N, C-alpha and C positions, 0 to 999 in steps of 0.2 A: 669643587668636584661634585658631579651629580651623584645622588644617592643610588641611582640605578647602576652605577658602574664602579669597578675597581681598576684603577690605572696602575700598571706595574711596568717599571723599566728594569729589564733583567738581562744580564750579561753573564756569560760563562757559567760557573757552577751555580750561581744564584738562580739562573733559568731553570735548571733541572730541579732544584729544590722546590721552587714555587710551583712548578707543574705537578710534581709528585703530591704536593699538598692539596691539589685540586681534583685528584682522581675520583674521590668519593662523590663529588657533585656532578661529574660528567663521565661516568664509566662506560666501558663497552658493554652493549647489551648481550647477555649470554645467549639469548635465543635468536639472535640476528641471523638472517639468511643472505644478507647483502655480501657479495664477494669481497668488498673492501672493508667490511665491518660496519658497525653502527655506534651511534652515541645515544645514550639514554639519559634524558634530563628530567629529574623528578619534580614534583610540585614545589615551587618556590625556589628551586635551584636556578643559577644563572646560565645563560647561553654564553659560552666562552668563545670569543673571537680574537684572533691575534692580528697584529699589524707588523708589517716590515717596512712601513713608511716612517723613516726615522730622521731625527734632527741632524744627525751626522752629515747629511747631504745638504744642509743649509736650507734655504727657503723652500725648495721643492718638497723635501721631506717633512719639514716643520708644518707647512701649510696643509699638506695632504693629511698629516696626522691629526691636526686640529679639525680638518673637515670630517674625518671618521668620527672623532668625538662629538662634533656638532650633529652629525647624523644620528648617532646613538642618543644623545640628549633630546633631540627633537622627537625622536620616536618613543622614547621611554622604556619600552620593553618589547619583546618578541613573544606573541601569544601568551602574555601574562608572565613571562620570565624576564627578570632583569638582564640587561646586557652587560657583560663583564669583558672589558677590553684589556688585552695584555700586549703591551708594546715591546717588540722584540728588537734588539739592537743587531745590525749587521754592518753598519757603517759603509755600505756599498763596497765592502771588501769581500772578495770571493772566499777567503779562508774563514773569516768570522761568520759569514752567511752560511757556509757549509756546517760549521760546528753548531750554530744555533738551529739550523733546520734539522740536523740529525737528533738533537735533543727533543725538539718538538715532535718529530716523527716517532721516536721511541716512546714518548709518553702518550701520544694520540688522544689528548684531551680536548684540543681545540676543534670547534666545529668547522671553522674555515679561516682563511687568512686574507686580508687586504694588503696587497703589496706584491713584490718589493718595489722600492723606489728606482732601483737601477738595473739596467739590463745585465751588467756583469754579475750582479748577485742572482738574478733570475736564472741565468744559465746554470748556476750551481745548485740552487735549491728546488727548482721546479720538479726534477726527477725524484729528489729525496722526499719531498712532501707528497708528490703524486703516488709514490710507492706506498705511502701510509694512507692513501685515500683522502688526503686533505685538499679540498678545493681551494684554489688560490686565484684571486682576481687582482691584477695590477692596475694602478691608476696612472703609471708614468713610465713603464718600460716600452720602448718604441722600436727596438732593434728588430729588423725583418726576420732574422733566423730563429727567433723565439717561437714564432707560429708557423715556421716552414714545415711543409709536409715531410713526415718522416723524422723530424727532430722534436716536435712539440710534445710535451707530456699531456695526456688527455684531461688532467685535472687542473691545467694552467689556462687561465683566461686573462684578457686585458680589455679594459674600456678605454685605455689610451689608444691613440691612432698608431697605425703601422707606418714607419718611415719609408717603407717600400713605395708608398703611393706619392711621395715627392716626385718619383720618376715619371708617373703618369702625367702630372701637371706640367713638368718640364717638357716632356715630349709634345704634349698637346700645344703648348705655347710655341715651341720652336718650329714645329710643322706648320702651325697657323701663320707664323711670321715668314714662311717661305724657305726655310733652311732645308737644303737637300743633302748635305754631308755633315758628318759629326765625328769628332773624336771624343772618347770617353776615358777618363782617368779615375781609377779607384785605388784607395789605400787597401792594403792586404789585411782587412779586418772583417770579422763577421758582421759588423754594422753596415759597412759600405759596399762589400762585394756584391750582395744581391741587388742592391739599387743600381749599381753600374751595369750589371747584366740585364736588368729589366729595361733600363733606358736604351740599351743596344737592341734588345729584342723588339721593343715597341717601335723604335725608329725605323728599323728594317721592315716591320710589318706595315708601316706607313709609307712604304716605298722609298725610304731614305737610304743613304749609304753611310755605314759606320766605317770610317777610314782607319780608325785605330781603336782598340780596346786594350788599354794599358793598365797593368797592376804595378803600383809603386810601393816601395818600402816606407816605413814610418820615419822618414828623415826629411830634411828640408833642402835637398839639392835635386832639382827636377830638370837640370840643364839638358841632359841627354834625351830624356823623354820629350821635352818641349821642342828640341831640335828635330826630332823624328816627326812630331805632330806638325810642325811648320812645313816640313817637306811634303806632307800629304795634303796640305792646303784645304783643311775643313772649313765649312761655313761657320761652325760654332764649336766650342769646347765645353763639355760637361765634366766637372771634377768633384770628387768626394774624397777629401783628406782633411785631417785635423791640422795639417800644416798649410791651411788655406792662404795665409798672408804671404808665405814664401812662394807658393805656386802662382798667385796672381802677380806679384812683383816681378817674378822671373819671366812669366809669360809676356808681360808688357815690355820686357827688355829683350825679348827673343825676335829677331828679324822675321817679319812675316805674320806675327801674332800681335802686333801693337794695337790693332783695332778689332781683332776677332772677338765676337761675343763670347763671354764666359758665363757659365751657369752652374748653380749648386743649390744646396738647401738653405733655408733661412738661418738654421743653427750654425752652419759653417760660415755663412756670411757675417752674422753677428760677431762671431769669434774673431774672424780675420780683420773686421773693421776696428776692433779694439787693439789689434797687434800690428797692423801694417804701417810701415814707415811713411809712405807717401799715400795719403788717402785718395789722391787723384787717380792712382792706379786701379782703384776699385770702382771708379765712376762707370756707370752703365751695367754693373754686374747684375745678372738675373738670378733671382732666388725664388724657389717654391716654398711656400709657408702654409701651415695648417690655418684654416679659416676659423677663428675664434669669435665669430659673430655672436655666438650664444651669450657671450659676456654682457651684451648690451640689450638683451631681450628677455622676455619672460619665458619660462618661470625662473630663470637664474636671478633676475634683479630682485624679486620679492623674496627669494628663498636664501640666497647666499650674498647678494649684492651688498647688503649692509655689513655683514660680518666680515667679508673678505674684500672690502672696497680697495684696500691697499695691497692686495695680493700681487706678488711679483710675476707669477706665471699661473696658467689656468689649471694646473693639474689638481688643485684642490677640488675643482668641480668634478673632475673624473673620480676622485677619492670619494666624494659624497655620493655620486651615482653608484659606484662599485659597492659601497656599504649598503645602500638601500636595496640594491639588487640582491645581494647576499642575504640581508635580513628578511626580505620578502620570500626568497626561496626557502629559508629555514622555517618561516611561519606557515608555509604550505603543508608542513608535516602534522600540524595540529589536527586531531581527530575529534570532530564534534566539540563538546565542552571539556574534554579531558585536559587535565592539568599536567599531564606528562607528555613529553615529546620523545619520540624514537625516530632518529634520523639515520637512514641508510646513506652511507657515504657515496656510493655510486649513484643512487637516486638523486642525492643532492647535486652532485656533478651534472647529471643529466638535466636537472631542472634548470640550472644555469645555462647549459648548452643550448637548450630549446628556447631561450629568451627571445621574444619577438615583440617589436614595437613597444618596448618598455619605456614609459614616459620619464626620461631623465632631464636634469637641468641642462645637460649638454646636447640634448636632442633625443630623438627616438632611437633606442638601443635594440639592436638585433644581433645575436651571436651567430657567427658563421661556423662552418665545420672545422676551421683551423683555430678556434678560440678567439678570433678577433671579434670584439663586440662594438666596434666603432666604424661607422661609414663616413669618416671625416672628409670633408671637402677641403681642397687646397686652392690657394690663390697665388698669384705671381706678384712679386715685389721687385723693384729696380733700385739700385743705389744711385741716389741723386744728392749731390753736395755732401757726400760722406754718410748719408743716412738711408736706410731701407725705406722705400716709399711705395705704397700700394699702386699698382698699375691702373 
């Protein structure tokens, strides 16, 4: 473990105890005029940063947590202050995330947080941490509602892509292929609802006809909905549901839909390919996927390529970028050669919000007004012989 950092895994009451023990080294500045408060870090004291990227989520959380540590080790310090990481457990469970966030907000000793890993946790903690003025940058929460106008907490950001833009890629492809009518099916969830509506809106704006926009329950019987879709005779069907295997198999068994093009996201496609009984049913399935081309280019290769050569997913790269973005924003508070940092929480938030053309390993990072700091490009994949294949 690096001498620059203290790594702590804290759950429940242990979290509160450990945070209370650190108040002296990162206390609120009494003369602060920032409406959300300030953190004053004295000479030699650490800059305390929390993470909600946790191993309970498996490889995504584990690799992201390792990338935060890698970023801290590579940097060594922030304006002469050692970096102290506090790993916070939420297990991607809303109840545990809420309890942990409430403890963090009550103590208010962390300068900022990298995380969380999961969108279900982000929905619970963003407002709690934002209410305490704690800037949070997620490397892997992609649900559209998290940065939707009127819902997003102003202290919440993400460098992960927004799932909403799968819709743009799908519509561009379908329109380019000459499709003129479309049925859209979405599960009744915060993750999928906005994507389905965006597909419909974009397709109509491109002079297409949306024959159906259907919301389905989280079950695996789509016979009624598919019969209605077949009756409307669309050129293609776009669907967003966690029960993708059932949807595809039943669509292929529905008269009139045997050969109708089906389209979804790469995540849905990957999941259904592992579950579908007859993989031939998925042949030709269209999927929009984030373009992770940065994994094969500089600066990723020389920065993270060796340490994360066997990484399962690319979110570790987003965690690395989120860490450095936050570290640099904190470092900007150094005044001359002073060994003390006084960090206004609202000013820190605004420093992140105004990030423009930041050189990350995932590409140039610019934060928009909704807190999305990723202009991810998307590509189209097709299922060929049971595997997703780039078009």
